[in-house]
C-alpha positions in Angstrom: 22.9 11.0 -4.2 23.2 13.7 -6.9 21.5 17.0 -6.4 18.8 16.4 -9.0 17.9 13.1 -7.3 17.7 14.8 -3.9 15.6 17.6 -5.3 13.2 15.1 -7.0 13.0 13.1 -3.7 12.2 16.2 -1.7 9.6 17.3 -4.3 7.9 13.8 -4.2 7.9 13.8 -0.4 6.4 17.3 -0.3 3.8 16.3 -2.9 2.8 13.3 -0.9 2.6 15.2 2.4 0.4 17.9 0.8 -2.2 15.3 -0.4 -5.3 14.7 1.5 -5.3 11.6 3.8 -7.6 9.9 1.3 -5.1 10.5 -1.6 -2.2 9.4 0.7 -4.0 6.1 1.2 -4.3 5.6 -2.5 -0.6 6.4 -3.0 0.4 3.9 -0.3 -1.6 1.2 -2.1 0.0 2.1 -5.4 3.4 1.7 -3.8 2.4 -1.5 -2.1 1.4 -2.9 -5.5 4.7 -1.9 -6.9 6.4 -3.8 -4.0 4.4 -6.9 -4.9 5.4 -6.7 -8.5 9.1 -6.2 -7.5 9.0 -9.1 -5.1 7.3 -11.3 -7.7 10.0 -10.4 -10.2 12.7 -11.1 -7.6 11.2 -14.5 -6.8 11.4 -15.3 -10.5 15.0 -14.3 -10.8 16.0 -15.7 -7.4 17.4 -12.4 -6.1 17.0 -12.9 -2.4 18.2 -9.4 -1.4 15.7 -7.8 -3.7 12.9 -10.1 -2.4 13.8 -9.1 1.2 13.8 -5.3 0.3 10.5 -5.4 -1.5 8.8 -7.5 1.2 10.2 -5.4 4.0 8.9 -2.2 2.3 5.5 -3.9 1.8 5.5 -4.9 5.5 6.2 -1.3 6.5 3.3 0.0 4.4 0.9 -2.6 5.7 1.9 -1.8 9.3 1.4 1.9 8.6 -2.0 1.2 7.1 -3.0 -1.0 10.1 -1.8 1.4 12.8 -3.4 4.4 11.1 -6.9 2.9 11.2 -9.3 4.8 13.4 -11.2 2.0 15.2 -13.4 4.5 16.9 -14.7 6.1 13.7 -16.4 3.2 11.9 -17.5 -0.4 12.7 -15.7 -2.0 9.8 -12.2 -0.7 10.9 -11.7 -3.7 13.2 -12.3 -6.1 10.3 -10.0 -4.2 8.0 -7.3 -4.2 10.8 -7.7 -8.0 10.9 -7.2 -8.2 7.1 -4.1 -6.1 7.4 -2.7 -8.3 10.3 -3.4 -11.5 8.3 -1.6 -10.0 5.3 1.3 -8.7 7.3 1.8 -12.1 8.8 2.0 -13.6 5.3 4.4 -11.0 4.1 6.6 -11.7 7.1 6.5 -15.5 6.4 7.1 -14.8 2.6 10.3 -13.0 3.6 11.5 -15.4 6.3 10.8 -18.5 4.2 11.3 -16.9 0.8 8.0 -18.5 -0.1 6.0 -16.9 -2.9 2.8 -18.6 -1.7 2.7 -16.4 1.3 3.2 -13.3 -0.9 0.2 -14.6 -3.0 -1.9 -14.9 0.1 -1.2 -11.3 1.1 -1.9 -10.1 -2.5 -5.2 -12.0 -2.5 -6.4 -9.8 0.3 -4.7 -6.5 -0.3 -5.1 -6.1 -4.0 -8.9 -6.2 -3.9 -8.9 -4.1 -0.7 -6.8 -1.5 -2.6 -9.2 -1.6 -5.5 -12.1 -1.0 -3.2 -10.4 2.0 -1.6 -9.6 3.4 -5.1 -13.2 2.9 -6.2 -14.4 4.7 -3.0 -12.0 7.5 -3.7 -13.2 7.9 -7.3 -16.8 7.9 -6.1 -16.0 10.6 -3.6 -14.2 12.7 -6.2 -17.2 12.4 -8.4 -19.6 13.5 -5.7 -17.3 16.4 -4.8 -17.2 17.5 -8.4 -21.0 17.4 -8.7 -21.3 19.3 -5.4 -18.9 21.9 -6.7 -20.8 22.2 -10.0 -17.8 20.9 -12.0 -19.3 17.7 -13.3 
């Protein structure tokens, strides 16, 4: 890896790590959606290696999301964990069977969930701006 690429990677990692947990969640969902797009494109072209890489990365993100849930902080966490587990199972099957229908099943759950998290984040940003007298 060339020096500029290493520097850019280090900068991106530092930027992500300095974000609030709420913003990190949004960044994870953004990357998850990018993995879905990449996997879908790879299914269209028949690139099995690229399908595998995109789906493995998506699985890693969903696993991270699932294991970072704090079940003790809110009642809905157990239901969200179950949605993550359902989606993770489908991502694994999509990869093992190279079956796009399993990818679509995971997307059907995770895309709206990501949109809900993003809407909640925007709402909290707006509330914070009002509280700070900025909005």
